[in-house]
C-alpha positions, -999 to 999 in steps of 0.1 A, spaced: -939 877 -37 -918 855 -11 -881 847 -17 -865 818 -16 -829 827 -15 -802 806 9 -770 807 13 -745 774 -6 -710 769 3 -687 769 -27 -703 754 -61 -735 746 -50 -724 725 -25 -749 727 4 -720 706 34 -689 714 44 -664 695 66 -634 713 86 -611 696 107 -589 708 139 -565 704 153 -543 719 182 -499 715 196 -481 709 167 -468 678 180 -444 653 161 -480 627 151 -495 658 123 -467 644 102 -492 613 95 -524 629 104 -516 646 74 -502 627 59 -536 614 56 -557 640 51 -540 645 22 -547 615 5 -582 618 6 -577 656 -2 -596 663 30 -581 700 46 -575 709 88 -567 740 99 -534 729 125 -536 759 154 -495 760 165 -477 771 197 -447 787 178 -426 789 214 -431 752 214 -422 744 182 -388 717 178 -403 707 224 -414 677 233 -421 658 207 -435 691 187 -432 694 149 -398 716 144 -400 747 129 -389 746 95 -404 717 87 -447 739 90 -444 758 57 -444 728 33 -459 703 58 -485 727 63 -494 731 26 -529 730 16 -539 729 53 -541 755 74 -514 772 102 -535 786 127 -531 805 164 -530 788 196 -510 817 217 -473 811 229 -468 790 254 -505 779 258 -513 794 287 -547 796 299 -559 833 286 -584 845 309 -562 842 339 -536 863 325 -539 898 318 -550 918 287 -514 927 282 -503 888 282 -528 880 260 -520 911 236 -476 895 240 -492 856 233 -506 860 201 -483 882 187 -461 867 198 -474 839 182 -486 854 149 -453 871 147 -436 839 149 -461 813 132 -464 845 96 -424 843 91 -430 806 91 -458 803 73 -457 832 48 -490 847 47 -509 863 75 -526 841 105 -559 858 112 -578 822 130 -569 803 163 -581 777 192 -583 783 224 -559 768 245 -577 745 268 -603 754 251 -618 780 281 -614 819 277 -633 853 292 -655 890 270 -624 904 281 -598 881 267 -624 879 230 -627 920 231 -583 911 227 -589 889 200 -608 912 185 -588 946 183 -559 916 173 -576 909 138 -582 874 153 -610 864 131 -618 833 145 -615 807 176 -630 777 181 -641 766 214 -640 728 225 -676 729 233 -691 696 211 -724 710 197 -735 677 183 -747 694 156 -739 707 125 -744 746 130 -726 777 116 -716 803 148 -732 829 158 -704 844 172 -669 831 147 -647 840 180 -667 819 195 -667 788 166 -676 760 190 -665 727 162 -692 693 165 -672 669 180 -640 651 193 -629 628 174 -632 603 203 -670 611 204 -693 590 185 -677 608 148 -688 574 127 -722 586 140 -719 618 133 -705 612 95 -735 586 92 -761 615 99 -739 642 81 -734 627 51 -782 617 54 -791 654 63 -808 675 37 -800 706 55 -779 732 31 -755 750 47 -741 721 74 -708 728 84 -690 691 100 -671 705 122 -638 677 139 -611 684 164 -585 671 186 -553 661 191 -532 644 166 -510 623 197 -543 617 209 -541 585 175 -506 572 189 -516 577 229 -550 554 226 -534 533 195 -568 543 169 -554 555 141 -579 534 126 -603 561 137 -595 591 115 -587 564 84 -624 549 91 -633 587 91 -615 605 55 -626 569 44 -662 578 49 -662 613 38 -640 617 11 -653 624 -21 -683 633 -14 -695 661 -44 -723 676 -17 -697 679 4 -674 720 7 -633 704 23 -618 734 42 -604 748 65 -609 772 95 -604 802 77 -614 791 45 -647 787 64 -648 817 79 -644 843 46 -668 825 32 -698 833 53 -683 867 61 -687 876 28 -718 863 17 -727 884 49 -721 911 32 -745 906 2 -765 934 -10 -802 921 -15 -834 945 -29 -859 943 -8 -877 914 -28 -844 895 -31 -848 892 -64 -813 916 -69 -780 908 -51 -751 927 -55 -720 906 -43 -689 935 -26 -663 914 -26 -634 904 -41 -643 864 -42 -677 846 -63 -703 834 -37 -732 809 -45 -769 811 -32 -793 783 -41 -827 803 -55 -860 783 -57 -842 745 -49 -810 759 -83 -773 768 -73 -765 805 -85 -733 819 -89 -726 861 -78 -694 866 -92 -682 894 -72 -680 936 -79 -714 918 -103 -748 930 -96 -771 894 -102 -806 897 -108 -819 865 -95 -853 861 -115 -874 850 -88 -911 842 -96 
């Protein structure tokens, strides 16, 4: 007997879309409005030390502005993390996390690297601080999940063949595909191309095969999937997590409830 069990996203969806925007510029207000109209989620990586300064959003507005999205770290003052001491990395990340959590009202557990740069030592510090994912700026042009969420390479920056990649993503037959777009909202003002994100959202929204998720939602869900306990022949699975998870069994979506053992009925 050969099993044909594959991972799926919530509600049995085969694909996921997530967006990621850095720095907390006031243009986030317009971007969030566009995402909300299309029911698309994003993660917003903020420097708590810059909030309210230099055309950045105000601390008091972030909880309401980013409701339904994710508030995430970007370091307190935006240094090159690999060029400072481990002690300073700890201070940068803890100060950012502590300030953002007070404003957000929930644990902040993810980040994007300032300038997109990092090192193995920085990754080690992040692990010790319970940061569970960190986005880079190394675009892959692919719809794949990372081997290590602390080196999460996105699919593309929004200026890089966005609409061509959108068409490819909608046509891809591969289950468990993730389209990850990143950028800075102020770039739409600078380049006078707000129509790009409007067109993208119009094209990608409302697809029943896509899970529209934040970075942390995808990270947590995939991490939970990897904790599933399978029998040797994959005919049984136990879900030790607190969330329901979805599998494809011979092409049929199957829901595995939290804390339950389930027979997968593989012929």
